[in-house]
C-alpha positions as CSV (number, residue, x, y, z in Angstrom):
1,X,0.2,0.2,-0.2
2,X,1.0,3.7,-0.3
3,X,2.9,5.6,2.3
4,X,0.8,7.6,4.8
5,X,0.6,11.1,3.9
6,X,2.6,13.8,6.3
7,X,2.0,17.4,7.3
8,X,4.4,19.7,8.6
9,X,4.2,21.1,12.0
10,X,5.3,24.6,11.4
11,X,1.8,25.6,9.9
12,X,0.3,24.4,13.1
13,X,2.4,26.8,14.9
14,X,1.9,29.7,12.8
15,X,-1.8,29.2,13.0
16,X,-1.5,29.2,16.8
17,X,0.6,32.3,16.5
18,X,3.5,30.9,18.3
19,X,6.9,29.5,17.5
20,X,7.3,25.9,17.1
21,X,8.8,25.3,20.4
22,X,5.9,27.5,22.0
23,X,3.3,25.6,20.2
24,X,4.9,22.1,21.1
25,X,4.8,23.1,24.9
26,X,1.1,24.8,24.8
27,X,0.2,21.3,23.0
28,X,1.9,19.4,25.9
29,X,4.2,17.5,23.5
30,X,7.2,15.7,24.5
31,X,10.7,16.6,23.4
32,X,10.8,13.3,21.4
33,X,7.5,14.0,19.9
34,X,8.2,17.5,19.1
35,X,11.4,16.1,17.2
36,X,9.9,13.6,15.4
37,X,6.7,15.7,14.2
38,X,9.3,18.7,13.3
39,X,11.5,16.4,11.3
40,X,9.2,13.8,9.7
41,X,5.9,15.9,9.6
42,X,2.5,14.7,11.6
43,X,0.1,11.9,10.1
44,X,-3.5,13.0,9.3
45,X,-4.7,11.6,12.6
46,X,-2.1,13.1,14.8
47,X,-2.2,16.5,13.0
48,X,-6.3,16.4,13.6
49,X,-5.8,16.0,17.0
50,X,-3.2,18.3,17.6
51,X,-5.4,20.9,15.5
52,X,-8.4,20.1,17.7
53,X,-6.4,20.6,21.1
54,X,-5.2,24.0,19.8
55,X,-8.9,25.0,19.3
56,X,-8.5,25.0,15.5
57,X,-10.0,22.8,12.6
58,X,-7.6,20.7,11.0
59,X,-8.4,22.0,7.5
60,X,-7.6,25.7,8.5
61,X,-4.1,24.7,9.4
62,X,-3.5,22.1,6.5
63,X,-5.9,23.0,3.6
64,X,-4.4,20.2,1.6
65,X,-5.9,17.8,4.0
66,X,-9.1,18.6,2.1
67,X,-7.8,17.2,-1.2
68,X,-6.5,14.0,0.7
69,X,-9.8,13.5,2.4
70,X,-11.8,13.3,-1.1
71,X,-8.9,11.5,-3.3
72,X,-7.2,8.2,-3.1
73,X,-3.6,7.5,-4.0
74,X,-3.1,4.9,-6.9
75,X,-2.4,1.3,-5.8
76,X,0.3,0.7,-8.2
77,X,3.6,1.4,-6.6
78,X,5.4,3.1,-9.2
79,X,2.3,5.6,-10.0
80,X,1.8,7.9,-7.2
81,X,-1.2,9.7,-9.0
82,X,-4.2,10.7,-6.9
83,X,-7.7,10.2,-8.1
84,X,-11.2,11.2,-7.0
85,X,-12.8,8.9,-4.5
86,X,-15.6,6.6,-6.2
87,X,-16.5,3.4,-4.8
88,X,-13.8,0.6,-4.4
89,X,-11.4,2.0,-7.4
90,X,-8.1,1.4,-6.5
91,X,-6.3,2.4,-9.7
92,X,-6.0,5.8,-11.2
93,X,-6.8,4.5,-14.7
94,X,-7.6,1.5,-16.4
95,X,-4.2,1.5,-17.9
96,X,-2.3,1.9,-14.8
97,X,-4.2,-1.2,-13.3
98,X,-3.5,-3.4,-16.7
99,X,0.2,-2.6,-16.4
100,X,0.5,-3.1,-12.5
101,X,-1.0,-6.5,-13.1
102,X,1.3,-7.4,-15.8
103,X,4.2,-6.3,-13.7
104,X,3.1,-8.6,-11.0
105,X,2.3,-11.5,-13.4
106,X,5.8,-11.1,-15.1
107,X,7.6,-11.1,-11.6
108,X,7.5,-15.1,-11.5
109,X,9.0,-17.3,-14.4
110,X,5.6,-19.0,-15.1
111,X,3.7,-15.7,-15.1
112,X,6.2,-14.1,-17.7
113,X,5.7,-17.5,-19.7
114,X,1.8,-17.2,-19.6
115,X,2.1,-13.3,-20.5
116,X,4.2,-14.5,-23.7
117,X,1.7,-17.3,-24.6
118,X,-1.3,-14.7,-24.3
119,X,0.0,-12.4,-26.3
120,X,1.0,-15.0,-29.1
121,X,-2.6,-16.2,-28.9
122,X,-3.9,-12.6,-29.3
123,X,-1.8,-11.8,-32.1
124,X,-2.7,-15.1,-33.8
125,X,-6.5,-14.4,-33.5
126,X,-6.4,-10.5,-33.8
127,X,-3.0,-9.4,-34.6
128,X,-3.8,-8.6,-38.6
129,X,-7.0,-6.9,-37.5
130,X,-5.5,-4.4,-35.0
131,X,-2.5,-3.5,-37.2
132,X,-5.0,-2.4,-40.0
133,X,-7.0,-0.7,-37.5
134,X,-4.4,1.0,-36.0
135,X,-3.0,2.1,-39.8
136,X,-6.6,3.1,-40.7
137,X,-7.1,5.4,-37.7
138,X,-3.5,6.8,-38.2
139,X,-4.2,7.8,-41.7
140,X,-7.8,9.1,-41.1
141,X,-6.4,11.5,-38.3
142,X,-3.6,12.6,-40.9
143,X,-6.3,13.3,-43.5
144,X,-8.3,15.0,-40.9
145,X,-5.5,17.3,-39.9
146,X,-4.4,18.3,-43.3
């Protein structure tokens, strides 16, 4: 799964009208917690709790948290795109989902062989049609552009 989004500690201190050290003391943070939050940022849950403890709404402190609440990160590890939440969708696009599933399939020798056989079978059945259709669309687009 994807890494948890982190939010910087400095905007919370600025919203409270204090220095970072003063905000940490006012919020009752230990020294180690303050150092961790200052260097790595705070998670959404911790940020929410700290903002409420300071008497603020988390979205006032970190407006980007709104986008994170209504979007989801793509499940493909090499993608990182965010997309609007709608149901159980896990991937940003169908192409990304297919690419990731093929990468998982090709990770094993048996899967790689199965992918090669499937590609051969597909082009044996549909290859000429696919190539002809691509050529037809290419020239159709060229004629339309001219």
